[in-house]
Residue frames as a rotation matrix with the C-alpha (Angstrom) as fourth column:
MET 1
-0.970 -0.069 -0.233 6.53
-0.001 0.959 -0.282 -45.78
0.243 -0.274 -0.931 -56.46
ASN 2
-0.164 0.979 -0.118 3.00
-0.015 0.117 0.993 -47.11
0.986 0.165 -0.005 -56.13
ILE 3
-0.411 0.018 0.912 1.61
-0.821 -0.441 -0.362 -46.09
0.396 -0.897 0.196 -52.80
GLY 4
0.723 0.685 0.087 -0.46
-0.677 0.678 0.286 -49.34
0.137 -0.266 0.954 -52.54
LYS 5
0.602 -0.533 -0.595 2.62
0.211 0.825 -0.525 -51.45
0.770 0.191 0.609 -53.08
MET 6
-0.445 -0.775 0.448 4.53
-0.218 -0.392 -0.894 -49.38
0.869 -0.495 0.006 -50.56
MET 7
0.020 0.580 0.815 1.77
-0.984 -0.134 0.120 -49.76
0.178 -0.804 0.567 -47.95
LYS 8
0.890 0.300 -0.343 1.76
-0.284 0.954 0.098 -53.56
0.357 0.011 0.934 -48.57
GLN 9
0.038 -0.960 -0.277 5.57
0.270 0.277 -0.922 -53.75
0.962 -0.039 0.270 -48.09
ALA 10
-0.462 -0.200 0.864 5.20
-0.635 -0.606 -0.479 -51.64
0.620 -0.770 0.153 -44.97
ALA 11
0.497 0.737 0.459 2.54
-0.859 0.340 0.384 -54.04
0.127 -0.585 0.801 -43.53
GLN 12
0.768 -0.312 -0.560 4.71
0.192 0.945 -0.263 -57.10
0.611 0.094 0.786 -44.33
MET 13
-0.242 -0.968 0.063 7.65
0.146 -0.100 -0.984 -55.45
0.959 -0.229 0.166 -42.59
GLN 14
-0.155 0.284 0.946 5.61
-0.894 -0.448 -0.012 -54.55
0.421 -0.848 0.323 -39.60
GLN 15
0.884 0.465 -0.043 4.58
-0.423 0.835 0.351 -58.21
0.199 -0.292 0.935 -39.23
LYS 16
0.410 -0.808 -0.424 8.24
0.433 0.581 -0.689 -59.31
0.803 0.098 0.588 -39.61
ALA 17
-0.406 -0.580 0.706 9.29
-0.314 -0.637 -0.704 -56.67
0.858 -0.508 0.077 -37.07
GLN 18
0.357 0.622 0.697 6.73
-0.905 0.046 0.423 -57.95
0.231 -0.781 0.580 -34.59
GLU 19
0.945 -0.027 -0.326 7.95
0.037 0.999 0.024 -61.52
0.325 -0.035 0.945 -35.07
LEU 20
0.023 -0.999 0.032 11.56
0.285 -0.024 -0.958 -60.41
0.958 0.031 0.284 -34.73
GLN 21
-0.227 -0.087 0.970 10.79
-0.725 -0.650 -0.228 -58.49
0.651 -0.755 0.085 -31.54
ALA 22
0.785 0.546 0.293 9.11
-0.610 0.598 0.519 -61.64
0.109 -0.586 0.803 -30.05
LYS 23
0.734 -0.555 -0.390 12.14
0.343 0.800 -0.493 -63.71
0.586 0.228 0.778 -30.99
ILE 24
-0.203 -0.804 0.559 14.56
-0.064 -0.559 -0.827 -61.14
0.977 -0.204 0.062 -29.52
ALA 25
0.219 0.363 0.906 12.59
-0.870 -0.347 0.350 -61.05
0.441 -0.865 0.240 -26.28
GLN 26
0.982 0.156 0.103 13.23
-0.184 0.894 0.408 -64.84
-0.028 -0.419 0.907 -25.79
GLN 27
0.432 -0.880 -0.198 16.99
0.293 0.344 -0.892 -64.79
0.853 0.327 0.407 -26.69
GLU 28
0.895 -0.203 -0.397 19.39
0.379 -0.123 0.917 -64.82
-0.235 -0.971 -0.033 -23.76
VAL 29
0.390 -0.835 0.389 22.48
-0.056 -0.443 -0.895 -62.64
0.919 0.327 -0.220 -23.37
THR 30
0.622 -0.266 -0.736 25.04
0.783 0.218 0.583 -62.78
0.005 -0.939 0.344 -20.52
GLY 31
0.617 -0.398 0.679 26.64
-0.253 -0.917 -0.307 -59.66
0.745 0.018 -0.666 -19.12
GLN 32
0.417 -0.569 -0.708 29.66
0.819 0.573 0.022 -59.68
0.394 -0.589 0.705 -16.87
SER 33
0.679 -0.353 0.643 31.65
-0.454 -0.891 -0.009 -57.47
0.577 -0.286 -0.765 -14.53
GLY 34
0.514 -0.575 0.636 34.72
-0.717 0.117 0.687 -57.86
-0.470 -0.809 -0.352 -12.33
ALA 35
-0.412 -0.752 -0.514 36.62
-0.910 0.312 0.272 -59.67
-0.044 0.580 -0.813 -15.08
GLY 36
-0.257 0.403 -0.878 33.94
-0.425 0.769 0.477 -62.30
0.868 0.496 -0.026 -15.33
MET 37
-0.980 -0.172 -0.100 33.53
0.012 0.447 -0.894 -62.85
0.198 -0.878 -0.436 -11.52
VAL 38
-0.403 0.914 -0.047 29.94
-0.067 -0.081 -0.994 -61.74
-0.913 -0.398 0.094 -11.69
LYS 39
-0.986 0.165 0.025 27.70
0.053 0.169 0.984 -62.94
0.158 0.972 -0.175 -14.64
VAL 40
-0.320 0.946 -0.054 24.04
-0.268 -0.145 -0.952 -62.12
-0.909 -0.290 0.300 -15.26
THR 41
-0.958 0.122 0.260 22.01
0.286 0.355 0.890 -63.79
0.016 0.927 -0.374 -17.91
MET 42
-0.305 0.882 -0.359 18.79
-0.125 -0.411 -0.903 -62.13
-0.944 -0.230 0.235 -19.08
THR 43
0.094 0.465 0.880 16.40
0.884 0.368 -0.289 -62.25
-0.459 0.805 -0.376 -22.03
GLY 44
-0.775 -0.231 0.588 16.28
0.538 -0.731 0.420 -59.63
0.333 0.642 0.691 -24.75
GLY 45
0.207 0.918 0.337 13.00
0.365 -0.392 0.844 -58.61
0.907 -0.052 -0.417 -23.04
GLY 46
-0.145 -0.398 0.906 14.85
-0.570 -0.715 -0.405 -57.78
0.809 -0.575 -0.123 -19.87
GLU 47
0.860 0.475 0.187 13.87
-0.440 0.505 0.743 -60.77
0.258 -0.721 0.643 -17.72
MET 48
-0.167 -0.945 0.282 16.78
-0.981 0.130 -0.143 -61.89
0.098 -0.301 -0.949 -15.51
ARG 49
0.645 0.387 -0.659 17.30
-0.406 0.904 0.133 -65.61
0.648 0.182 0.740 -15.78
GLN 50
0.707 -0.465 -0.533 20.52
0.643 0.737 0.211 -66.29
0.294 -0.491 0.820 -13.83
VAL 51
0.672 -0.634 0.383 23.20
-0.689 -0.725 0.009 -64.71
0.272 -0.269 -0.924 -11.64
LYS 52
0.641 -0.617 -0.455 26.59
0.613 0.769 -0.180 -66.43
0.462 -0.164 0.872 -11.19
ILE 53
0.775 -0.438 0.455 28.95
-0.580 -0.779 0.239 -65.07
0.250 -0.449 -0.858 -8.50
ASP 54
-0.061 -0.860 -0.507 32.60
-0.018 0.508 -0.861 -66.24
0.998 -0.043 -0.046 -7.93
PRO 55
0.678 0.283 -0.679 32.61
0.616 0.285 0.734 -67.48
0.401 -0.916 0.019 -4.28
SER 56
-0.361 -0.852 -0.379 35.75
0.927 -0.284 -0.245 -65.34
0.101 -0.440 0.892 -3.59
LEU 57
-0.597 0.160 0.786 33.56
0.054 -0.970 0.238 -62.22
0.801 0.184 0.570 -3.86
VAL 58
0.453 0.864 -0.220 31.30
0.212 0.135 0.968 -63.34
0.866 -0.485 -0.122 -1.03
VAL 59
-0.621 -0.686 -0.380 32.81
0.596 -0.098 -0.797 -61.32
0.509 -0.721 0.470 1.80
PRO 60
0.191 0.863 -0.468 30.27
0.959 -0.063 0.275 -60.29
0.208 -0.502 -0.840 4.47
SER 61
0.015 -0.308 -0.951 32.27
0.623 -0.741 0.250 -57.18
-0.782 -0.597 0.181 5.42
ASP 62
-0.710 -0.373 -0.598 32.31
-0.205 -0.702 0.682 -55.91
-0.674 0.607 0.421 1.84
VAL 63
-0.131 0.793 0.595 28.84
0.708 0.495 -0.504 -56.45
-0.694 0.356 -0.626 0.42
GLU 64
0.492 0.331 -0.805 28.81
-0.196 -0.859 -0.473 -53.11
-0.848 0.390 -0.358 -1.40
VAL 65
-0.520 -0.694 -0.497 31.46
-0.682 -0.013 0.731 -54.31
-0.514 0.719 -0.467 -3.93
LEU 66
-0.829 0.241 0.505 29.35
0.367 0.916 0.164 -57.37
-0.423 0.321 -0.847 -4.72
GLU 67
0.194 0.967 -0.167 26.22
0.524 -0.246 -0.815 -55.29
-0.829 0.071 -0.555 -5.08
ASP 68
0.212 -0.226 -0.951 28.02
-0.534 -0.841 0.081 -52.88
-0.818 0.491 -0.299 -7.45
LEU 69
-0.830 -0.555 -0.054 29.34
-0.402 0.529 0.747 -55.78
-0.386 0.642 -0.662 -9.57
ILE 70
-0.418 0.780 0.465 25.79
0.665 0.612 -0.428 -57.21
-0.618 0.130 -0.775 -9.87
VAL 71
0.507 0.614 -0.605 24.42
0.109 -0.742 -0.662 -53.90
-0.855 0.270 -0.443 -11.04
ALA 72
-0.125 -0.635 -0.762 27.29
-0.741 -0.451 0.498 -53.56
-0.660 0.627 -0.414 -13.58
ALA 73
-0.942 -0.151 0.301 26.78
0.051 0.820 0.570 -57.04
-0.333 0.552 -0.764 -14.98
CYS 74
-0.021 0.986 0.167 23.03
0.708 0.132 -0.694 -56.40
-0.706 0.103 -0.701 -15.30
ASN 75
0.476 0.150 -0.867 23.73
-0.293 -0.902 -0.317 -53.19
-0.829 0.405 -0.385 -17.21
ASP 76
-0.585 -0.738 -0.336 26.21
-0.620 0.139 0.772 -54.97
-0.523 0.660 -0.539 -19.41
ALA 77
-0.748 0.333 0.574 23.70
0.504 0.848 0.165 -57.68
-0.432 0.413 -0.802 -20.30
ARG 78
0.313 0.906 -0.285 21.03
0.481 -0.409 -0.775 -55.04
-0.819 0.105 -0.564 -20.94
GLY 79
0.151 -0.402 -0.903 23.38
-0.622 -0.749 0.229 -53.22
-0.768 0.527 -0.363 -23.24
LYS 80
-0.861 -0.482 0.162 24.12
-0.228 0.650 0.725 -56.39
-0.455 0.588 -0.669 -25.15
ALA 81
-0.343 0.848 0.405 20.50
0.723 0.513 -0.462 -57.17
-0.600 0.134 -0.789 -25.50
ASP 82
0.508 0.510 -0.694 19.78
0.041 -0.820 -0.571 -53.64
-0.860 0.262 -0.437 -26.83
GLU 83
-0.336 -0.745 -0.576 22.69
-0.690 -0.221 0.689 -53.89
-0.641 0.629 -0.440 -29.24
ALA 84
-0.895 -0.019 0.446 21.45
0.185 0.893 0.410 -57.21
-0.406 0.450 -0.796 -30.60
SER 85
0.105 0.994 0.024 17.85
0.699 -0.057 -0.713 -55.85
-0.707 0.091 -0.701 -31.00
LYS 86
0.364 0.003 -0.931 19.08
-0.414 -0.895 -0.164 -52.73
-0.835 0.445 -0.325 -32.87
LYS 87
-0.661 -0.712 -0.238 21.25
-0.535 0.225 0.814 -54.81
-0.526 0.665 -0.530 -35.17
ALA 88
-0.677 0.468 0.567 18.40
0.585 0.810 0.030 -57.23
-0.446 0.352 -0.823 -36.02
MET 89
0.417 0.892 -0.177 15.92
0.562 -0.406 -0.721 -54.50
-0.714 0.201 -0.670 -36.65
SER 90
0.103 -0.422 -0.901 18.36
-0.572 -0.766 0.293 -52.53
-0.813 0.485 -0.320 -38.73
GLU 91
-0.901 -0.401 0.166 18.93
-0.128 0.610 0.782 -55.59
-0.415 0.684 -0.600 -40.92
LEU 92
-0.308 0.879 0.363 15.20
0.771 0.454 -0.447 -56.06
-0.558 0.142 -0.818 -41.20
MET 93
0.549 0.558 -0.622 14.51
0.240 -0.818 -0.522 -52.43
-0.801 0.138 -0.583 -42.16
GLY 94
-0.491 -0.807 -0.327 17.44
-0.203 -0.260 0.944 -52.33
-0.847 0.530 -0.036 -44.66
GLY 95
-0.778 0.093 0.621 15.15
0.550 0.578 0.603 -53.99
-0.303 0.811 -0.501 -47.24
LEU 96
0.266 0.950 0.165 12.40
0.959 -0.244 -0.145 -51.41
-0.098 0.197 -0.975 -47.14
ASN 97
-0.767 -0.477 0.430 12.80
0.573 -0.811 0.123 -47.98
0.290 0.340 0.895 -48.75
LEU 98
0.303 0.815 -0.493 10.53
0.935 -0.354 -0.010 -45.96
-0.182 -0.459 -0.870 -46.49
PRO 99
0.398 -0.102 0.912 10.34
0.314 -0.919 -0.240 -42.15
0.862 0.381 -0.333 -47.15
PRO 100
-0.681 -0.731 0.044 12.48
0.234 -0.274 -0.933 -40.11
0.694 -0.625 0.358 -44.67
GLY 101
-0.734 0.344 0.586 10.77
-0.659 -0.572 -0.489 -39.82
0.167 -0.745 0.646 -41.27
MET 102
0.382 0.887 -0.261 8.42
-0.787 0.460 0.411 -42.70
0.485 0.048 0.873 -41.79
LYS 103
-0.701 -0.669 0.246 8.88
-0.690 0.551 -0.469 -45.43
0.178 -0.499 -0.848 -39.21
LEU 104
0.050 0.649 -0.759 7.36
-0.139 0.757 0.638 -48.77
0.989 0.073 0.128 -38.29
PRO 105
-0.374 0.877 0.302 4.96
0.922 0.386 0.020 -49.41
-0.099 0.286 -0.953 -36.63
PHE 106
-0.507 0.176 0.844 2.86
0.414 -0.808 0.418 -46.60
0.756 0.561 0.337 -37.90
């Protein structure tokens, strides 16, 4: 393969990867815990946008359960965002035949 052509393809893929990462950072995902009683919406970039809590969970004497459910919902949302990002990047990189060990960005 022509090294110049490969470098041009790599530069194009890097540009596409940067554009995709910016798009992913703005997409929203919702994680949940407690069978949907706590929901957290965040961007692919990790910015929390919204927390929804079922009113039945608001028990002043048992705040620890609510705290744990919020943490679990945040972790669920983060996991979904990471999964979506990996999938999108995998689809993007599938079209470029880079030599083993070579990754973008360089």
